[in-house]
N, C-alpha and C positions, 0 to 999 in steps of 0.2 A: 765488259766483253762477254759475249755469249759463249756457251760451251763449244759450239761449232767453230767460232773464231779462235777460241783457245787452242783447239786441236790444230787448226791451220797454222797458227802462229808457231806452235811447237814444231810442226813439220818443217816450216821455213828455217827454224833455228838449227836444224840438223844438216842442212845442205853442206856438202863437202866432206862429211864423215865417210870413211872407207873401211871395209872389212879387212881383217888381217890376212896373212898368207894362206891360212886354212879356211878362209871364208867365214870365220867366226866374228861375231859382232857383240857389242854391248847390249843390243836389243835381245838377241837370242840368249845371251848369258842370263839376263834378268828374268826372262820368261821361263827358262829352264830351272832357275833357282826357285821360283815359286810354283813349279809344276803346272804351268798354264796349259800345256798340250798333253797329249796321250803318251808322250815320250820326249826325249831330248831332240831338239831341232837345230841347235846352234851348229853351224858348219854346213848347213844346207842352204838352198836358195832362200832368200830372206826378205822378199818384198812384203809378204803378209806379216812376218814377224815385226817389221818396221812399223806398220800401221797399228798392229795389236799392242805393241809396246807403248806407242804414243797414247793409246786409249787407256791403258793401265796406269801409266805415269800421271796422266791428267785427271782421271776419274776414279781410280781404284779398281782392283781386279773384279770384285763382285758386280759393281755398277757397269763396268765396261762390258762384261759378258752379257748382261741384260740388255744393254744398249744395242749390242750387235746381234742379239738373239742367238748367242753362241753357247756351246756346251762346255762346262768345265772339264778339263782333261780330254777334250775332243780333238778331232783331227783338223782343226781350223787353220793350221799352217798351210793348208792347200787352198789356193785362191778359189777354186771351183766350189769348195765346201763352204767357205764363208759367204760367197755370193749367193749360194742356195739358202743359207741361213736367213739372209736379208729377204729373199723372195718368199720364203715360207712365212715370214712375219708381216708381209705386205709392206716392207720397207725398201722396195726397189723402185728406181726412178730412171727415166730415159733422159732426164735433163740434169745438168750439174748443179750443185749447191756447195757452199763453203763447208769444208771439213768432211764432206762425203767421201766415201771410198770409191774411187774410179776403178773399173775393171776392164781388162783387155783380153782379146782372144776370140773365142766363140762361145755363144750362149750355152751354158751347161758344162763348158770345158775351158773356163777362164784360166789364163796362164800367168797373168801379171796384174799388179795392183799398186795404187798409190793414194795420195790424199789431195783432194781438190783444194787449192789455195786461192784461186781467182778464176773469173770467167767473164766473157763478153757475149754479145749476141751470136758471135761466130767462132769464138775460140774458148778453150779451157786450159788453164794452167794448173799443173799438179806437181807435187814432190813425191818421188818414189825412191825406195831402196832397192838394192840388188840390180843396179843399172850402171850404165857408163862403160860397159865392156869394150865398146867400139871406139872409145876415146881414151883408152889407156888405163882403165881401172880393171886390173886382171881378176880381182875377186869381188868387184861390185862396189858401188858407192851410193850415197844419197845425193840426188841432183834434182834440179828444177827443169821441167819440160813444158812445152806448150804445143797443142794440136788444134786442128780445126774440129769443131764440135761434131761435124758429120764424118769424121775420119772413120773408116771401116774397121779399124783395130779396136775402137772403143765399143764395149758391149753394153755398158750401162753403169749405174751408180747405186751403191748400197748406202742408205742413209741411217746412221745410228739414231736411236730414240733420244734425242737431245733433252727431252723433258725430264729424263731420269737423272740428268747431271746437274740439276739445281743444287745450289750450295746446301750442305747439311749444317749441323750445328754441334758445337761442343757442349756437353752436359757435365756438371760437376756435382758429385755427391760426397758424403763423408768418406767413402771408400776410395774415391779418386775421379779421374776423368774418363769419359767414354764419348763416342761420336755417333750421333744419330743422323743417318742419311735422310734424304728428302722423302724417301718412300717408307720411312719409319724403321727400316732395318738397321742393324749396327754390326760392325766387324768384330769377330772374335776368333781366337786361335789363328791369326793371320796378320800379314803385313797390309798396311793401307797407306797410300800416299795422299796427303792432305795439304793443300796450299804449298806444294813443292817439297814437303818433308815426309820421310817415311817413319811410321810408328808401328810398334808391335802391340797387338791387342791380345790379352790373355783369354782364358776359357770363359771368363765372365764378361768379357768385352771392355776391360779397362786397360789403358796404356800403362806400361811399366818403364822404369828407369834402371840404369846399371847394365851389367853384363847380360847378354843373351846368347845361349848356345843353340844354333839352329842349323840343321843339316850339315854337321861336321865343321861348321865355321863359327867364329865368335864375333859378336857385334857389340858396340857400345851405344847405349841409349842415354841421352843426357839425363842426369839424375838430380839436378837442382831445380827447385820450384821457383824459377825466375822468368817464366813465360816461355821457356823452351823445353820443359820437362818432356821426356819421352822421344825427342828428336834423335834419329839415327845419325851417328858420325859418318861422314863421307869425305873421302879425299883429304884427309887431315891427320896430323899427329897430335896426340893429346897427352898431357900429364895426368895419370890416374893412379891414385894411391902411391905416389912417390916414384912411379916408373912412367916411361914414355911409350905409348903404343901408337901404331900407325894403321890407318884404315884406307882401303882402296875405294874406287868410285862406286862400288856396289855395297860399301859399308863393311866388308869383311876385313878382319884383322889380318895383317900380313903375317905369313908364317914361313919365312925363309928367303923371300925375294929382296928383303932388306935385312941388315944384320940384327936379327932378333933372337931372343932366347928360345930354344926349342925344347928345353927341359921342363917337365911338368913338376916344377918345384914351387909353384905359387907365383912365379913371374913369367910364365909361358906367354910369348908374344911381345914381351917388353923389349925395347931397344937395348942392345948390349952397350955397356959403358964404353 
């Protein structure tokens, strides 16, 4: 599967997801947690957040930014900004391609975006977030749509540099495991999603296992050298040091929404007996 096909497949897998009553989504939550934009964006219009989240999930934050010619902590949650990023890099097209970012509105003032998942000589099919208001989704949803390729609402297409998403490789040294991207760079002091799993890389670029405290939340990274070392626990309850801890879909340890110990006595976050 090519990187472009991987992005399109991910977009299709999200169809039917809807924002909560405050227009907050799992995409905005993830991007806010990693400080992707120049400030919190969760709770605002989220079509750009949907596409950006897919790029980060599939290719990692650093690579995704490079692929889209986007600035870290920039204002890219605005469609017109990300569209211009593509144009500035010469990555703009007037014809659709799989995985490309389709833009709508007016050139230079794009107001909506999505991910191309299929096309013919006369039509283009795309999956977009923050849509469906006219069919009962009061805060928006992820849906599939199809338009004629010559529809006047379509402005054009931003095409990520898919060549940057070639598979990297794991490297093992006496100190531990690190990950070399295809461009020779490596993640450090950050989260990186690799083959569907999140890992934390320390200041030297090595993955770690065990507890991680990050931005006021606790995460558990698999600490056994059994082929899964460093993988972040997601949507699961696990026995750790004789206590049971639960983690949400973003990997954060629950602190109160399930019956957990809130005392800092060495068992903080553990399920109460």
